[in-house]
C-alpha positions as CSV (number, residue, x, y, z in Angstrom):
1,M,0.1,0.2,0.0
2,S,3.2,2.1,0.7
3,E,4.3,2.2,-3.0
4,K,1.2,4.3,-4.0
5,L,1.3,7.2,-1.4
6,N,2.0,10.5,-2.7
7,T,5.3,12.0,-1.1
8,L,6.3,14.9,0.7
9,T,9.9,16.4,1.2
10,M,10.9,18.6,3.7
11,N,13.9,19.2,5.9
12,I,14.2,19.2,9.7
13,E,17.0,19.8,12.3
14,R,18.8,17.2,13.5
15,E,17.7,17.5,17.1
16,F,14.0,17.1,15.9
17,F,14.9,14.0,13.2
18,A,17.0,12.5,16.2
19,S,13.8,12.7,18.3
20,I,11.6,11.1,15.5
21,L,14.0,7.9,14.7
22,S,14.7,7.5,18.3
23,R,13.6,4.2,20.4
24,P,10.7,4.9,21.7
25,Q,9.6,8.0,19.7
26,R,10.1,11.0,21.7
27,K,8.5,12.8,18.6
28,N,5.2,12.0,17.2
29,I,4.1,15.7,15.5
30,E,5.9,17.6,13.1
31,Y,5.4,21.0,12.8
32,R,5.2,23.9,10.2
33,N,4.0,26.8,9.9
34,M,0.6,27.5,8.3
35,S,1.9,29.3,5.1
36,E,0.9,29.4,1.9
37,Y,3.6,27.7,0.4
38,W,2.6,24.4,3.6
39,L,-1.0,24.8,2.1
40,T,-0.1,24.3,-1.5
41,R,2.7,21.6,-1.2
42,L,-0.2,20.2,1.2
43,D,-3.1,20.2,-1.4
44,K,-0.4,18.7,-4.3
45,V,-0.2,15.4,-2.1
46,G,-3.5,14.9,-1.0
47,K,-5.0,14.1,2.1
48,P,-3.7,11.6,4.7
49,P,-2.2,8.7,5.0
50,F,1.1,9.9,2.9
51,K,4.7,9.3,3.0
52,L,6.8,12.2,4.4
53,R,10.7,12.0,3.7
54,L,12.4,14.0,6.1
55,L,16.2,15.3,4.9
56,N,18.4,16.8,7.6
57,G,21.0,18.6,5.4
58,I,21.6,20.2,1.7
59,L,24.5,18.2,-0.2
60,P,24.0,14.2,-0.5
61,P,24.3,12.1,1.0
62,V,22.1,13.4,3.6
63,P,20.7,11.8,6.7
64,E,17.0,10.9,5.8
65,A,13.8,9.1,6.9
66,T,10.3,8.3,5.3
67,L,7.4,8.2,7.6
68,I,3.5,8.0,7.2
69,V,1.6,10.9,7.8
70,T,-1.7,9.5,9.7
71,K,-3.3,13.0,10.5
72,V,-2.8,16.9,9.2
73,V,-4.2,19.3,11.4
74,K,-5.0,22.5,10.3
75,S,-4.6,24.9,13.9
76,K,-6.0,28.4,12.8
77,K,-5.2,29.4,16.5
78,K,-1.7,29.0,16.5
79,E,-1.3,29.3,12.4
80,E,0.1,26.2,12.3
81,L,0.2,22.7,10.5
82,Q,0.3,19.7,12.4
83,F,1.7,16.3,10.8
84,H,1.1,13.3,12.8
85,L,3.9,10.4,12.7
86,G,2.9,6.8,11.9
87,K,5.3,4.2,10.9
88,I,9.1,4.8,9.7
89,L,9.1,3.1,6.5
90,E,12.9,3.7,5.9
91,V,16.2,5.6,6.8
92,K,19.0,5.9,4.8
93,Y,22.4,7.3,5.9
């Protein structure tokens, strides 16, 4: 099933990347500002579930993880998007 899901890619700082990948997982929600940029990208990927590809760095090879997003909450009060993270599919580097 996960092969047919759309993928959203975002960069993430090392501290948060490590918290998401730790066992037990300490961070299970990733936050982004509710900007036009992220709303457009979210519209392109569609409704959950979808894959989230997290990159920690710019120049290859960079640490990378692919996870399933189970839910996205749009908090207008905090003006943020909350990506609820599910199963870790793959980790590289």
